[in-house]
C-alpha positions as CSV (number, residue, x, y, z in Angstrom):
1,M,2.9,6.9,-27.9
2,R,1.9,9.4,-25.3
3,H,1.0,13.0,-26.1
4,V,1.3,15.4,-23.2
5,H,0.5,19.1,-23.3
6,I,3.4,21.3,-22.2
7,A,1.1,23.1,-19.7
8,K,0.3,19.8,-18.1
9,L,4.1,19.0,-17.7
10,H,4.6,22.4,-16.1
11,E,1.7,21.8,-13.7
12,A,3.1,18.3,-12.8
13,A,6.6,19.7,-12.2
14,K,5.2,21.6,-9.2
15,T,4.6,18.3,-7.3
16,R,7.5,16.2,-8.6
17,K,11.2,16.0,-7.8
18,T,13.5,18.7,-9.0
19,G,14.6,18.2,-12.6
20,Y,11.4,16.5,-13.8
21,L,10.5,19.2,-16.4
22,E,14.0,19.4,-17.9
23,T,14.3,15.6,-18.1
24,A,10.8,15.2,-19.6
25,L,11.5,17.8,-22.3
26,K,14.8,16.2,-23.2
27,A,13.3,12.7,-23.3
28,G,10.3,13.6,-25.4
29,R,9.9,15.0,-28.9
30,T,8.2,18.5,-29.0
31,D,5.5,19.1,-31.6
32,G,4.0,22.6,-31.1
33,E,2.3,22.6,-27.7
34,W,2.7,18.8,-27.2
35,V,5.5,16.6,-26.1
36,I,5.4,13.1,-27.5
37,F,6.9,10.1,-25.6
38,D,7.1,6.5,-26.5
39,D,5.5,4.2,-23.9
40,A,8.8,3.0,-22.3
41,T,10.2,6.5,-21.9
42,Y,6.9,7.7,-20.3
43,E,6.9,4.8,-17.8
44,A,10.6,5.4,-17.0
45,L,9.8,9.1,-16.2
46,R,6.8,8.0,-14.0
47,R,8.9,5.6,-12.0
48,E,11.8,8.0,-11.6
49,F,9.9,11.1,-10.6
50,N,6.7,9.8,-9.1
51,P,7.7,6.4,-7.5
52,L,4.4,6.0,-5.7
53,A,2.3,6.2,-8.9
54,P,1.3,2.7,-10.0
55,S,2.6,1.6,-13.3
56,R,0.2,1.6,-16.2
57,V,1.9,-1.4,-17.8
58,T,0.2,-4.5,-16.5
59,V,2.2,-7.6,-15.9
60,P,0.2,-10.9,-15.7
61,G,0.2,-12.3,-12.2
62,A,1.8,-9.2,-10.6
63,A,-0.9,-7.2,-8.9
64,L,0.4,-3.9,-7.4
65,R,-1.4,-3.6,-4.0
66,P,-0.2,-0.5,-2.1
67,G,-0.6,-0.4,1.6
68,L,-2.4,2.2,3.7
69,G,0.9,3.8,4.7
70,D,1.9,4.5,1.0
71,A,-1.6,5.8,0.3
72,I,-1.4,8.2,3.2
73,H,2.1,9.3,2.3
74,K,1.0,10.0,-1.3
75,V,-1.4,12.6,0.0
76,A,0.6,13.9,3.0
77,G,4.1,13.9,1.3
78,P,3.6,17.0,-0.8
79,I,2.0,18.8,2.2
80,G,5.0,17.8,4.3
81,R,7.4,19.1,1.7
82,A,5.5,22.4,1.5
83,I,5.8,22.9,5.3
84,N,9.4,21.5,5.6
85,W,8.3,18.5,7.8
86,P,11.3,17.2,9.7
87,C,10.6,13.5,8.7
88,L,11.5,14.2,5.1
89,K,15.0,13.9,3.7
90,G,15.1,17.6,2.8
91,D,16.3,17.1,-0.8
92,G,13.2,18.5,-2.4
93,T,11.4,15.2,-2.7
94,T,8.7,13.6,-0.6
95,D,11.0,10.8,0.4
96,L,11.0,10.0,4.1
97,R,14.2,9.8,6.2
98,P,15.0,6.1,6.9
99,G,14.2,5.3,10.5
100,S,12.2,8.5,11.1
101,P,9.0,8.1,13.1
102,C,7.0,8.9,9.9
103,D,8.8,6.1,8.0
104,R,8.2,3.6,10.8
105,A,4.5,4.5,10.8
106,R,4.3,4.2,7.0
107,K,5.9,0.7,7.2
108,M,3.5,-0.4,10.0
109,L,0.5,1.0,8.1
110,N,1.6,-0.8,4.9
111,Q,0.6,-4.1,6.6
112,V,-3.0,-3.0,5.9
113,K,-3.5,-3.7,2.2
114,L,-5.9,-1.7,0.2
Protein backbone atom coordinates (compact mmCIF):
# COMPACT_ATOMS: atom_id res chain seq x y z
CA MET A 1 0.00 0.00 0.00
CA ARG A 2 1.20 3.50 -0.84
CA HIS A 3 0.17 6.54 1.19
CA VAL A 4 0.59 9.82 -0.69
CA HIS A 5 -0.22 13.23 0.78
CA ILE A 6 -2.75 15.20 -1.27
CA ALA A 7 -0.40 18.21 -1.42
CA LYS A 8 2.26 15.95 -2.99
CA LEU A 9 -0.25 14.87 -5.68
CA HIS A 10 -1.06 18.51 -6.47
CA GLU A 11 2.66 19.31 -6.74
CA ALA A 12 3.30 16.30 -9.01
CA ALA A 13 0.34 17.23 -11.24
CA LYS A 14 2.21 20.38 -12.31
CA THR A 15 4.84 18.30 -14.11
CA ARG A 16 2.68 15.41 -15.35
CA LYS A 17 0.30 14.95 -18.27
CA THR A 18 -3.14 16.53 -18.11
CA GLY A 19 -5.63 14.48 -16.11
CA TYR A 20 -3.11 13.04 -13.64
CA LEU A 21 -4.65 14.53 -10.51
CA GLU A 22 -8.22 13.54 -11.36
CA THR A 23 -7.19 10.00 -12.30
CA ALA A 24 -5.09 9.60 -9.14
CA LEU A 25 -7.89 10.80 -6.88
CA LYS A 26 -10.37 8.41 -8.53
CA ALA A 27 -7.97 5.46 -8.39
CA GLY A 28 -7.00 5.87 -4.75
CA ARG A 29 -8.94 5.83 -1.49
CA THR A 30 -8.96 9.17 0.36
CA ASP A 31 -8.27 9.14 4.09
CA GLY A 32 -8.16 12.71 5.42
CA GLU A 33 -5.14 14.38 3.86
CA TRP A 34 -3.81 11.11 2.40
CA VAL A 35 -4.64 9.11 -0.71
CA ILE A 36 -4.03 5.38 -0.39
CA PHE A 37 -3.14 3.26 -3.43
CA ASP A 38 -2.50 -0.45 -3.77
CA ASP A 39 0.88 -1.17 -5.33
CA ALA A 40 -0.46 -2.22 -8.75
CA THR A 41 -2.58 0.95 -9.11
CA TYR A 42 0.34 3.13 -8.04
CA GLU A 43 2.65 1.54 -10.64
CA ALA A 44 -0.03 1.86 -13.35
CA LEU A 45 -0.35 5.60 -12.62
CA ARG A 46 3.44 5.99 -12.77
CA ARG A 47 3.65 4.21 -16.13
CA GLU A 48 0.74 6.16 -17.65
CA PHE A 49 1.58 9.67 -16.47
CA ASN A 50 5.37 9.54 -16.04
CA PRO A 51 6.62 7.03 -18.64
CA LEU A 52 10.29 7.92 -18.18
CA ALA A 53 10.25 7.11 -14.46
CA PRO A 54 11.73 3.68 -13.80
CA SER A 55 9.38 1.14 -12.32
CA ARG A 56 9.87 0.38 -8.64
CA VAL A 57 8.84 -3.21 -9.17
CA THR A 58 11.92 -5.29 -9.88
CA VAL A 59 11.74 -8.19 -12.26
CA PRO A 60 14.60 -10.69 -11.97
CA GLY A 61 16.91 -10.57 -14.98
CA ALA A 62 15.34 -7.43 -16.46
CA ALA A 63 17.54 -4.44 -15.72
CA LEU A 64 16.16 -1.09 -16.82
CA ARG A 65 19.08 0.82 -18.30
CA PRO A 66 18.00 4.16 -19.71
CA GLY A 67 20.14 5.78 -22.33
CA LEU A 68 21.66 9.23 -22.23
CA GLY A 69 18.96 10.58 -24.56
CA ASP A 70 16.14 9.57 -22.20
CA ALA A 71 18.01 11.05 -19.23
CA ILE A 72 18.47 14.38 -21.01
CA HIS A 73 14.86 14.36 -22.18
CA LYS A 74 13.67 13.73 -18.62
CA VAL A 75 15.30 17.01 -17.57
CA ALA A 76 14.74 19.05 -20.74
CA GLY A 77 11.20 17.83 -21.51
CA PRO A 78 9.39 19.91 -18.84
CA ILE A 79 11.47 22.95 -19.80
CA GLY A 80 10.54 22.46 -23.46
CA ARG A 81 6.87 22.14 -22.54
CA ALA A 82 7.06 25.41 -20.54
CA ILE A 83 8.54 27.32 -23.49
CA ASN A 84 6.42 25.58 -26.16
CA TRP A 85 9.41 23.96 -27.88
CA PRO A 86 8.51 23.01 -31.48
CA CYS A 87 9.87 19.44 -31.17
CA LEU A 88 7.13 18.49 -28.70
CA LYS A 89 3.80 17.06 -29.82
CA GLY A 90 1.90 20.04 -28.37
CA ASP A 91 -0.66 17.95 -26.48
CA GLY A 92 0.44 19.10 -23.01
CA THR A 93 2.91 16.24 -22.51
CA THR A 94 6.67 16.12 -22.88
CA ASP A 95 6.40 13.57 -25.70
CA LEU A 96 8.51 14.37 -28.75
CA ARG A 97 7.08 14.49 -32.26
CA PRO A 98 8.21 11.34 -34.10
CA GLY A 99 10.89 12.18 -36.63
CA SER A 100 11.64 15.61 -35.18
CA PRO A 101 15.31 16.61 -34.84
CA CYS A 102 15.02 16.31 -31.04
CA ASP A 103 13.59 12.79 -31.32
CA ARG A 104 16.37 11.74 -33.69
CA ALA A 105 18.98 13.16 -31.28
CA ARG A 106 17.35 11.37 -28.33
CA LYS A 107 17.47 8.05 -30.19
CA MET A 108 21.09 8.55 -31.16
CA LEU A 109 22.08 9.48 -27.59
CA ASN A 110 20.23 6.43 -26.24
CA GLN A 111 23.01 4.31 -27.70
CA VAL A 112 25.11 5.58 -24.78
CA LYS A 113 23.89 3.52 -21.81
CA LEU A 114 24.09 4.94 -18.32
